[in-house]
C-alpha positions in Angstrom: 12.6 65.8 34.7 13.1 62.4 33.6 16.2 60.7 35.0 18.8 58.9 32.4 21.3 56.7 33.2 24.0 56.7 30.4 27.2 54.6 30.5 30.4 56.5 29.0 34.0 55.0 28.1 36.6 57.0 30.2 38.0 58.8 27.1 34.6 59.6 25.8 33.8 63.1 24.8 30.2 63.3 24.7 30.4 62.7 28.6 31.5 66.2 28.8 29.2 67.6 26.6 26.2 65.8 28.2 27.4 66.9 31.9 27.4 70.7 30.4 23.8 70.3 29.2 22.7 69.0 32.3 24.0 71.6 34.2 22.4 74.2 31.8 19.1 72.6 32.1 18.8 72.7 35.9 17.1 75.5 37.5 18.9 77.4 39.9 17.1 76.3 43.2 18.2 72.8 42.4 21.8 73.5 41.6 21.9 75.3 45.1 20.1 72.3 46.8 22.8 69.9 45.0 25.6 72.3 46.1 24.3 72.3 50.1 24.2 68.3 50.0 27.6 68.4 48.6 29.1 70.8 51.2 27.2 69.0 54.0 28.7 65.6 52.8 32.2 67.1 52.8 31.8 68.5 56.4 30.5 65.1 57.7 33.3 62.9 55.8 36.4 65.3 56.5 34.9 65.9 60.0 35.1 69.7 59.7 32.1 70.0 62.0 33.9 72.2 64.4 35.5 74.6 61.7 32.0 74.7 59.9 30.5 75.9 63.4 33.2 78.6 64.0 32.7 79.9 60.5 28.9 80.0 60.9 29.6 82.2 64.1 31.6 84.4 62.5 29.2 84.7 59.6 26.3 85.6 62.0 28.5 88.1 63.7 29.4 89.8 60.3 25.4 89.5 59.1 24.7 91.4 62.6 27.3 94.2 62.2 26.0 95.0 58.3 22.6 95.2 59.5 23.2 97.4 61.9 25.4 99.6 59.2 
């Protein structure tokens, strides 16, 4: 995929259309990868590591219980 840089004015409606087309064209694995990168940045910048670790523990516990059922 070729990367293209476009410059838009703030009130340019084509920016939104181009953005929608961009996200439509990306395969699902790449979307998930981008989402994970954004999550990691959020956790790092807003110092949410402790909450993130706690939620992972709960998720693992939930996963184990559902496996047993």
